[in-house]
C-alpha positions in Angstrom: 39.0 -94.3 -82.7 36.7 -91.6 -81.6 38.0 -88.3 -80.0 36.0 -86.0 -77.6 37.3 -82.5 -77.2 34.2 -80.9 -75.9 35.5 -81.2 -72.6 38.6 -82.7 -71.5 40.2 -84.7 -74.2 39.5 -88.2 -74.3 39.8 -91.0 -76.9 37.8 -94.3 -77.4 38.5 -97.3 -79.2 35.7 -98.2 -81.7 34.2 -100.5 -79.3 33.7 -97.5 -76.8 36.5 -98.5 -74.5 38.4 -95.4 -73.3 42.0 -95.0 -73.9 44.1 -93.5 -71.1 45.5 -90.2 -72.4 47.2 -88.9 -69.2 49.1 -85.7 -68.7 48.2 -82.0 -69.6 50.4 -81.7 -72.5 49.3 -84.9 -74.1 45.8 -83.9 -74.0 46.7 -80.6 -75.4 48.4 -82.3 -78.5 45.5 -84.6 -78.7 43.2 -81.6 -78.9 45.4 -79.8 -81.3 45.3 -82.7 -83.7 41.7 -83.5 -83.3 40.8 -79.9 -84.3 42.3 -80.8 -87.8 41.5 -84.6 -88.3 43.1 -86.1 -91.4 45.1 -82.9 -92.0 48.7 -82.3 -91.5 49.3 -79.8 -88.8 52.8 -78.0 -88.7 55.1 -79.0 -85.9 55.6 -75.0 -85.2 51.8 -74.7 -84.7 51.5 -77.8 -82.5 54.5 -76.5 -80.2 52.6 -73.0 -80.1 49.2 -74.6 -79.1 50.7 -77.2 -76.7 53.1 -74.8 -74.9 51.1 -71.7 -75.4 54.1 -69.5 -76.6 56.5 -70.6 -74.0 58.2 -73.9 -75.6 60.8 -75.8 -74.1 64.6 -75.2 -75.3 64.5 -78.0 -77.7 60.8 -77.7 -78.9 61.1 -80.2 -81.8 62.6 -83.0 -79.5 60.0 -82.3 -76.9 57.1 -82.4 -79.5 58.6 -85.7 -81.1 58.8 -87.2 -77.5 55.2 -86.2 -76.9 53.9 -87.6 -80.3 55.8 -90.7 -79.3 53.8 -90.9 -76.1 50.4 -90.3 -78.1 51.3 -93.0 -80.4 51.8 -95.5 -77.5 48.5 -94.4 -75.9 46.5 -94.5 -79.1 48.4 -97.1 -81.5 51.1 -96.1 -83.9 48.7 -95.6 -86.9 46.6 -93.0 -85.3 49.3 -90.1 -85.4 51.1 -90.2 -88.6 54.2 -87.8 -89.7 53.2 -85.6 -92.5 54.9 -82.7 -94.2 56.8 -81.2 -91.5 54.2 -81.9 -88.9 51.7 -84.6 -87.8 48.3 -85.8 -88.7 45.6 -87.6 -86.7 44.4 -90.5 -88.9 40.7 -89.6 -88.5 37.7 -88.3 -90.1 35.7 -85.3 -89.1 32.8 -87.6 -87.8 35.5 -89.2 -85.4 35.6 -86.1 -83.5 32.6 -85.0 -81.2 33.3 -81.3 -82.2 32.5 -81.9 -85.7 29.5 -84.5 -85.0 28.0 -81.7 -82.8 28.5 -79.3 -85.6 26.5 -81.6 -88.1 23.9 -82.4 -85.7 23.2 -78.8 -84.7 23.0 -77.8 -88.5 20.8 -80.8 -89.1 18.5 -79.4 -86.3 18.4 -76.1 -87.6 17.3 -77.6 -91.2 14.8 -80.0 -89.8 11.1 -78.9 -90.5 9.6 -81.0 -88.0 10.1 -79.7 -84.3 10.2 -83.2 -82.9 13.0 -84.1 -85.3 14.8 -80.7 -84.7 14.5 -81.2 -80.8 16.0 -85.0 -81.0 18.9 -83.4 -83.3 19.5 -80.8 -80.8 19.4 -83.0 -77.9 21.9 -85.5 -79.2 24.1 -82.5 -80.4 24.2 -80.9 -77.0 24.7 -84.1 -75.2 28.1 -84.5 -76.6 29.3 -81.5 -74.3 31.0 -82.6 -71.3 32.7 -79.3 -70.3 34.2 -76.2 -71.9 35.2 -76.8 -75.6 38.9 -77.5 -76.0 39.4 -77.4 -72.3 43.0 -78.9 -72.5 44.6 -76.3 -74.9 46.6 -73.9 -72.6 44.7 -70.9 -74.5 41.8 -72.0 -76.3 40.1 -68.6 -76.1 39.3 -67.6 -79.8 38.5 -71.0 -81.1 36.6 -72.0 -78.0 34.5 -68.8 -78.1 33.2 -69.6 -81.7 32.2 -73.2 -80.6 30.4 -71.7 -77.5 28.7 -69.4 -79.8 27.5 -72.5 -81.9 26.5 -74.1 -78.7 24.3 -71.4 -77.6 22.6 -71.3 -81.1 22.0 -75.0 -80.7 20.4 -74.3 -77.3 18.2 -71.6 -78.7 17.1 -74.0 -81.4 16.4 -76.7 -78.9 14.2 -74.3 -76.8 12.4 -73.2 -80.0 11.7 -76.9 -81.0 10.4 -77.4 -77.4 8.0 -74.3 -77.6 6.8 -75.7 -81.0 6.0 -78.9 -79.3 3.9 -77.4 -76.5 6.8 -78.0 -74.0 6.9 -74.5 -72.5 7.1 -75.7 -69.1 10.0 -78.3 -69.7 11.9 -75.5 -72.0 
């Protein structure tokens, strides 16, 4: 599975087929888990992020029901119970946010402007909207990723200038 959280949360099977992840809270849960792929996320933290400080009366039960819906959508092996919380069975490279980070870093390290431009283009193409758009209050975390995005844009413009593409830049 691949996960996209640079814009509204989406999931894709390995063959590229999209998986329907409907409902704002379900997408918020997917986003919260995809931010920490392969790591156990405590239930209380998930409740805070999904319900933004205004959890339902039975927050644990509501979270369990939401996890059940996400498992039905993604497959039961995609979301695992772990250490008082849940874990998305994924690697960092399965999440567009971390692919973006890797590509942008590689673009910054590339010595050849053409290679840098290609890496930055690939990284920036992953963005489909605001980072973490489905979290009720993504402010601090999203701001950090927006800053990385702006740095990648600057890097892409610098590479374009080095390639003599001033007009295009």
